[in-house]
C-alpha positions in Angstrom: 0.0 0.0 0.0 1.3 3.1 -0.6 -0.3 6.2 0.7 0.8 10.1 -0.4 -0.5 13.3 1.2 0.6 16.6 -0.3 -0.3 20.2 -0.1 -1.0 20.9 -3.8 -0.8 24.7 -3.6 2.8 24.6 -2.5 3.9 22.1 -5.0 2.1 23.8 -7.9 3.7 27.1 -7.1 7.1 25.5 -7.1 6.6 23.6 -10.3 5.1 26.5 -12.4 7.5 29.3 -11.7 9.4 30.2 -14.9 9.0 26.7 -16.3 7.4 25.4 -19.4 6.3 21.8 -20.1 5.1 19.9 -23.1 2.7 17.2 -22.0 2.0 14.7 -24.7 1.5 11.7 -22.4 -1.8 9.9 -22.8 -4.4 10.6 -20.1 -6.3 8.0 -18.1 -9.9 8.9 -17.4 -10.7 9.9 -13.9 -13.9 8.4 -12.4 -15.6 10.3 -9.6 -17.3 7.9 -7.1 -18.8 10.2 -4.5 -18.5 13.5 -2.6 -18.5 14.3 1.1 -19.6 17.5 2.7 -17.5 19.5 5.2 -18.9 19.5 8.7 -19.1 17.7 12.0 -21.9 15.2 11.3 -21.2 11.5 11.2 -20.9 11.3 7.3 -19.0 14.6 7.0 -15.3 15.5 7.1 -13.6 18.2 9.1 -10.5 19.8 7.4 -11.3 23.3 8.4 -7.7 23.9 9.5 -6.5 23.8 5.9 -6.4 27.6 6.2 -3.9 27.3 9.1 -0.3 26.2 9.1 0.7 22.7 10.1 0.2 19.2 8.9 -3.1 17.8 7.7 -4.1 14.7 9.7 -6.5 13.0 7.3 -5.5 9.7 5.6 -7.2 7.6 3.0 -7.0 3.9 1.9 -9.1 1.4 -0.1 -9.6 -2.3 0.2 -11.8 -4.5 -2.0 -13.9 -1.6 -3.2 -14.4 -0.2 0.3 -12.9 3.2 1.3 -11.6 4.2 4.7 -10.9 7.8 5.8 -9.1 8.5 9.1 -10.1 12.1 9.8 -7.7 13.1 12.5 -9.2 16.6 12.8 -12.5 15.1 14.0 -11.0 12.0 15.6 -13.0 9.5 13.6 -12.6 6.8 10.9 -15.3 6.4 8.2 -15.8 3.2 6.2 -17.8 3.8 3.0 -18.8 1.8 -0.1 -18.2 2.9 -3.6 -21.5 4.9 -3.6 -20.4 6.9 -0.6 -22.8 5.2 1.8 -21.4 5.2 5.4 -21.1 1.6 6.6 -19.1 2.0 9.8 -18.1 4.9 12.0 -15.3 4.7 14.6 -15.5 7.9 16.6 -14.4 9.7 19.8 -17.7 10.5 21.6 -16.2 13.6 23.1 -15.7 15.1 19.6 -18.4 13.5 17.4 -22.0 13.2 18.5 -23.3 9.7 18.9 -24.1 8.3 15.4 -27.8 8.1 14.5 -27.4 4.4 13.8 -25.6 3.6 17.0 -27.1 0.4 18.5 -29.7 0.9 21.3 -32.9 -0.6 22.6 -34.8 1.4 20.0 -32.5 1.3 17.1 -31.2 -1.7 15.2 -28.9 -1.2 12.2 -26.6 -3.2 10.0 -24.2 -0.3 10.2 -21.5 -0.2 12.9 -20.9 2.7 15.3 -17.9 2.1 17.4 -17.0 4.6 20.2 -13.2 4.9 21.0 -11.2 7.6 22.7 -8.9 8.5 19.7 -6.3 11.1 20.5 -4.5 12.0 17.3 -5.3 9.7 14.4 -2.7 9.0 11.8 -2.4 6.6 8.8 -4.8 3.8 8.4 -4.8 0.4 6.6 -7.0 -2.6 6.2 -6.2 -6.3 5.8 -8.1 -9.1 3.9 -10.2 -9.8 7.0 -11.3 -6.2 7.0 -9.5 -5.6 10.2 -8.7 -1.9 10.6 -5.3 -0.7 11.7 -5.0 2.9 12.7 -2.1 5.0 14.1 -2.9 6.9 17.2 -0.9 8.9 19.8 -0.6 8.1 23.5 -1.6 10.9 25.9 1.5 12.8 27.2 1.6 10.9 30.5 2.1 7.6 28.6 4.7 8.8 26.1 8.3 7.8 26.5 11.7 9.1 25.5 14.5 7.0 24.1 18.1 8.0 23.3 19.5 7.4 19.9 23.2 8.3 19.6 22.8 10.8 22.3 19.8 12.5 20.7 16.4 12.2 22.5 13.8 10.4 20.5 10.1 10.7 21.4 8.1 7.5 21.5 4.4 8.3 21.3 2.7 6.4 18.5 0.9 3.0 18.6 -1.2 1.0 16.1 -4.8 0.3 17.1 -6.4 -2.9 15.9 -10.2 -3.4 15.3 -11.6 -6.7 14.1 -14.2 -7.3 11.4 -17.1 -6.7 13.9 -15.6 -3.4 15.0 -14.3 -4.7 18.4 -11.2 -3.1 19.7 -8.6 -6.0 19.8 -5.4 -4.3 21.2 -2.7 -1.9 20.3 0.6 -2.8 18.7 3.8 -1.3 20.1 7.4 -2.0 19.2 7.5 -5.5 20.8 4.0 -6.4 19.8 0.6 -6.2 21.7 0.9 -3.7 24.5 4.5 -2.9 23.7 6.4 0.3 24.1 5.2 3.1 21.7 6.9 3.7 18.4 8.8 6.8 17.2 6.9 8.9 14.7 5.0 6.5 12.3 5.2 7.6 8.6 3.0 4.8 7.2 1.6 1.4 7.9 0.8 -1.5 5.5 -0.7 -5.0 5.6 0.5 -7.9 3.4 -1.4 -10.7 1.7 -0.8 -12.8 4.8 -2.3 -10.1 7.0 1.0 -9.2 8.5 1.5 -5.6 9.7 4.4 -3.5 8.5 5.1 -0.2 10.4 7.5 2.4 8.8 8.9 4.8 11.4 11.1 7.8 11.4 14.0 8.1 13.8 16.9 10.5 14.3 19.1 8.3 12.1 16.6 7.6 9.3 13.9 4.9 9.1 13.1 1.9 11.3 10.8 -0.7 9.8 8.9 -3.2 12.1 7.3 -6.3 10.7 4.6 -8.3 12.7 2.8 -11.6 12.2 -1.0 -11.9 12.2 -0.9 -12.3 16.0 0.8 -8.9 16.3 4.2 -10.2 17.5 7.4 -8.8 16.0 9.1 -10.8 13.3 11.7 -8.3 12.0 13.1 -4.9 12.9 15.1 -3.3 10.1 16.9 0.0 10.6 17.6 2.0 7.5 19.9 5.0 7.2 22.0 6.7 4.6 25.0 5.0 6.3 23.9 1.5 5.1 22.2 2.3 1.8 24.3 1.4 -1.3 26.3 4.2 -2.8 26.7 4.7 -6.5 29.5 2.6 -8.1 32.3 4.0 -10.2 32.7 7.3 -8.3 36.1 8.8 -8.7 38.1 10.5 -6.0 37.9 13.9 -7.7 34.1 13.7 -8.3 31.9 16.2 -6.4 30.7 15.1 -3.0 27.8 12.7 -3.2 24.6 12.9 -1.1 21.8 10.4 -0.9 18.3 10.4 0.7 15.8 7.7 1.3 12.5 9.2 0.1 10.2 6.3 0.9 10.1 2.6 2.0 7.2 0.3 1.0 6.9 -3.4 1.7 6.2 -6.1 -0.8 2.7 -7.6 -0.2 3.8 -11.2 -1.1 7.5 -11.6 -0.2 9.2 -10.5 3.0 11.1 -7.6 1.4 11.1 -3.8 1.4 11.6 -1.4 -1.5 13.7 1.7 -0.9 13.6 4.6 -3.2 16.9 6.4 -2.9 17.6 9.7 -4.6 21.3 10.6 -5.3 22.6 14.2 -5.7 26.0 15.8 -5.8 27.5 19.1 -5.0 27.4 21.6 -7.8 30.5 23.6 -8.3 30.1 27.0 -10.1 32.7 26.7 -13.0 33.3 30.5 -12.9 34.2 30.9 -9.2 35.0 27.2 -8.4 32.8 27.3 -5.3 29.9 25.2 -4.2 26.6 26.8 -5.2 23.9 24.1 -4.6 23.0 20.5 -5.3 22.3 18.7 -8.5 20.0 15.7 -8.6 21.7 12.8 -10.4 19.4 9.7 -10.4 17.0 7.5 -8.4 17.5 3.8 -7.7 14.9 1.5 -6.3 16.5 -1.2 -4.1 14.9 -4.4 -2.8 15.9 -5.1 0.8 15.3 -8.6 2.4 13.6 -8.3 5.7 14.9 -11.7 6.7 18.6 -11.2 5.9 19.0 -7.4 5.8 20.7 -7.6 2.4 20.2 -5.4 -0.6 19.4 -6.8 -4.0 20.3 -5.2 -7.3 18.6 -1.9 -7.8 16.4 -0.5 -10.7 17.2 3.0 -12.0 14.0 5.0 -12.1 14.1 7.9 -14.7 13.3 11.3 -13.3 10.9 13.8 -14.9 12.5 16.3 -17.3 11.3 19.9 -17.4 12.6 22.8 -19.4 13.1 26.2 -17.8 13.1 29.1 -20.2 14.4 32.6 -19.5 15.9 35.5 -21.4 19.2 33.7 -21.2 17.9 30.6 -23.0 16.6 27.2 -22.0 17.8 24.8 -19.3 16.8 21.2 -18.8 16.1 20.1 -15.2 15.6 16.5 -13.9 13.1 16.0 -11.0 12.7 12.8 -9.0 9.3 11.1 -8.9 7.7 10.2 -5.6 7.3 6.5 -4.8 3.5 5.8 -4.6 3.4 2.0 -4.2 3.8 -1.5 -5.6 1.1 -3.9 -6.8 0.7 -7.6 -5.9 2.2 -8.6 -9.2 5.3 -6.3 -8.7 4.6 -3.2 -10.8 6.0 0.0 -9.2 4.1 3.3 -9.3 5.7 6.7 -9.1 4.1 10.1 -9.3 5.1 13.8 -9.8 2.9 16.9 -10.0 2.8 18.6 -13.4 1.0 21.6 -14.8 -2.1 19.6 -16.0 -2.3 17.2 -13.0 -0.2 14.2 -11.9 2.2 12.3 -14.1 2.3 8.6 -13.1 5.2 6.4 -14.1 4.6 2.6 -13.9 7.6 0.4 -13.9 7.6 -3.3 -14.7 9.1 -5.6 -12.0 12.3 -6.3 -14.0 12.6 -2.6 -15.0 12.4 -3.4 -18.7 9.3 -1.4 -19.4 8.3 2.1 -18.3 4.8 3.5 -18.9 3.7 7.1 -18.3 0.2 8.3 -18.0 -1.4 11.6 -17.0 -4.0 11.9 -14.3 -5.7 15.2 -15.2 -6.6 17.5 -12.2 -6.9 21.2 -11.5 -4.3 22.2 -9.0 -6.1 25.5 -8.3 -9.2 23.6 -7.1 -7.6 20.9 -4.9 -6.2 22.1 -1.6 -5.0 18.7 -0.3 -5.1 15.1 -1.5 -4.2 11.6 -0.3 -3.6 8.8 -2.8 -3.5 5.1 -2.5 -2.7 2.2 -4.9 -4.4 -1.1 -4.3 -2.8 -4.5 -4.8 -4.4 -5.0 -8.2 -3.3 -1.6 -9.5 -6.3 0.6 -9.0 -5.2 4.2 -8.0 -7.7 6.1 -5.9 -7.6 9.5 -4.2 -9.3 11.7 -1.7 -9.4 15.3 -3.0 -10.1 18.1 -0.6 -11.6 21.0 -2.4 -13.1 24.3 -1.2 -16.8 23.2 -1.1 -16.5 19.5 -0.5 -14.3 16.4 -0.7 -14.3 14.0 -3.6 -13.2 10.3 -3.9 -12.0 9.4 -7.4 -10.2 6.5 -9.0 -8.2 5.6 -12.1 -8.3 2.1 -13.6 -4.6 1.6 -14.2 -5.2 -2.1 -13.5 -6.8 -2.5 -16.9 -3.7 -1.0 -18.6 -1.3 -3.4 -16.7 -3.5 -6.4 -17.4 -3.5 -5.6 -21.2 0.3 -5.6 -21.2 0.5 -8.9 -19.3 -1.9 -10.5 -21.7 
């Protein structure tokens, strides 16, 4: 699963200043499924703080045609079908009024209304049993502090588990059920075997925790720029090389991780012979075995080329894609904002074929979005616009299946 949340207005401003693009890539039709109103009722979303500074705490995922939205601003999780009908509501009763379909002596409903004291909701994912996993934050009195190379590291996040009937099962910490809280959780995933993968941020980089279906830890994989492969064939007089791990996403079938690593080098001004910035070189996607901790051969992922024009002429720039996710059959998806929407690059497992398609969207209308790619290759998104939120999808699975056939 891959999940991306971006403030469009900032990216659009960056990408359109003094740059021109020629977009001749074929578009894939966008299908709008349903809309949600802004508000505090059970079937509405609250993102009113979009006008304020700070992160947006709303996350989106899809499983088998059902859509799940963790709306941290209103401390609730919505489960909806493809028509936008609310099927289940997990809510903090101190923030959201009791759902109209909550079970009582007078009311019987097939919908679920589950009360839980959420604190600060984060990413959400769902396994094949339709168990819901949601990141939450411990209250301050239960948070801990660890020391990593002398630097304090706040441990405050846990992963809540709710079963198919909506019952709270437990919370997963570092060691498993009831364990110590995690450092900041960037994202969570479930595999085809209903194993949980938690990707955390630390002072040194990433820490990935892998759990079996019972919630007990199988692997703990630290990842930092110190142990990521460097580029081969670098000469002693080459400019200094920098690398950054942009994202880590697990395979849904095999016990391996995929690391997207961006490489840059110092740019030396030829006139004054002084460092004047950084130049992006390339991106490589590395498989990393969770069992052995060993890296496999990487796949080079082409960047997106744009042309900047000015009175002095034209200059070509190369921009790295963001890693969106990987399908069950091993296709890798990457995305970058462009003038007409989002350019998606799909890469075959062996890296032999690269397919680019355009997802058309109006950056001026969309204030925030969260994207997700399913195991079978369907890309869906939650668009936050001024008057409402929309859930849309693109059938990239049909494109992949036609190539495989």
